C-alpha positions in Angstrom: 0.0 -0.2 0.0 2.7 2.5 -1.0 2.5 5.0 -3.7 4.7 8.0 -4.8 6.5 7.9 -1.5 3.6 7.6 0.6 3.3 4.6 3.0 0.3 3.0 4.7 -1.5 4.7 7.4 -1.1 1.7 9.8 0.4 -1.7 10.1 -2.8 -3.5 9.1 -6.4 -3.0 8.6 -8.5 -4.9 11.2 -12.0 -4.3 9.9 -13.3 -2.3 6.8 -16.8 -1.9 5.4 -18.6 1.1 3.6 -18.6 3.2 6.7 -15.3 2.7 8.5 -11.7 1.4 7.8 -9.9 0.4 11.2 -6.0 0.3 11.4 -3.8 -1.2 14.1 -0.7 0.9 14.4 2.3 -0.4 16.4 5.5 1.5 16.7 8.7 0.1 18.6 10.7 2.5 20.4 12.7 4.7 18.2 10.8 3.5 15.0 9.5 5.8 12.4 6.3 5.1 10.7 6.5 5.7 7.1 5.4 8.9 5.6 1.9 9.0 5.1 -1.3 11.2 4.5 -4.7 11.0 5.7 -7.5 11.5 3.1 -10.5 11.0 5.6 -11.5 12.3 8.9 -10.3 9.9 11.5 -10.2 9.0 15.3 -7.3 7.6 17.3 -7.7 5.4 20.3 -4.4 4.9 22.0 -3.8 1.5 23.4 -0.7 2.4 25.2 0.9 5.6 26.4 2.2 7.6 23.6 5.4 9.8 23.4 5.8 10.6 19.9 6.7 13.2 17.3 4.7 14.0 14.4 6.7 15.6 11.5 4.7 17.3 8.8 6.0 17.9 5.2 5.0 21.7 5.8 8.0 21.8 8.6 5.8 21.6 11.7 7.0 19.2 14.4 4.2 18.3 17.0 5.1 16.4 20.3 2.2 14.1 21.2 1.4 12.7 24.9 -1.4 10.2 24.6 -3.0 8.1 27.3 -4.6 4.6 27.0 -8.3 4.6 26.2 -8.3 8.7 25.3 -9.9 9.7 22.0 -8.2 12.0 19.5 -10.1 13.4 16.5 -8.3 14.6 13.4 -9.0 16.0 10.1 -7.3 15.1 6.7 -4.0 17.0 6.4 -0.6 17.1 4.9 1.9 14.1 4.7 3.7 13.4 7.8 5.6 10.7 9.6 5.3 9.6 13.1 8.4 8.7 15.5 8.0 6.9 18.8 10.5 8.6 21.2 9.5 6.4 24.1 11.1 3.5 25.6 8.3 1.3 25.1 6.1 0.0 22.2 3.5 2.5 21.2 0.0 1.2 19.9 -3.2 2.6 18.9 -6.3 1.8 16.8 -7.1 4.4 14.0 -10.4 4.6 12.6 -11.1 6.3 9.3 -14.6 7.6 8.8 -15.5 7.0 5.0 -19.2 8.1 5.2 -20.6 11.7 6.3 -22.0 12.2 9.7 -25.5 10.5 9.9 -28.3 12.9 10.1 -29.9 13.5 13.5 -33.2 11.5 13.5 -36.3 13.7 14.1 -37.7 13.7 17.7 -40.5 11.4 18.5 
């Protein structure tokens, strides 16, 4: 799943249907995830503590401090890579949303 220097968003897809694509992401200490870009809005649910650096193609660097079970909402953006700067393996579940938000049902 790599084209034009852009890698996969995660290590493997664990579920996909017409509404969502769910990835498992695992990074060992010091490992850098391949450069990738998110084309869909997505939710990250850390499974472990996360001490990472996101490096964007536009020059920005953003440090992360994630806690297991927290939810992080992100919109599509510029290509970037993720480096695990901790001494432990970082893991998360990343959920891409393929469909627009459902309309609110009418009140009874």
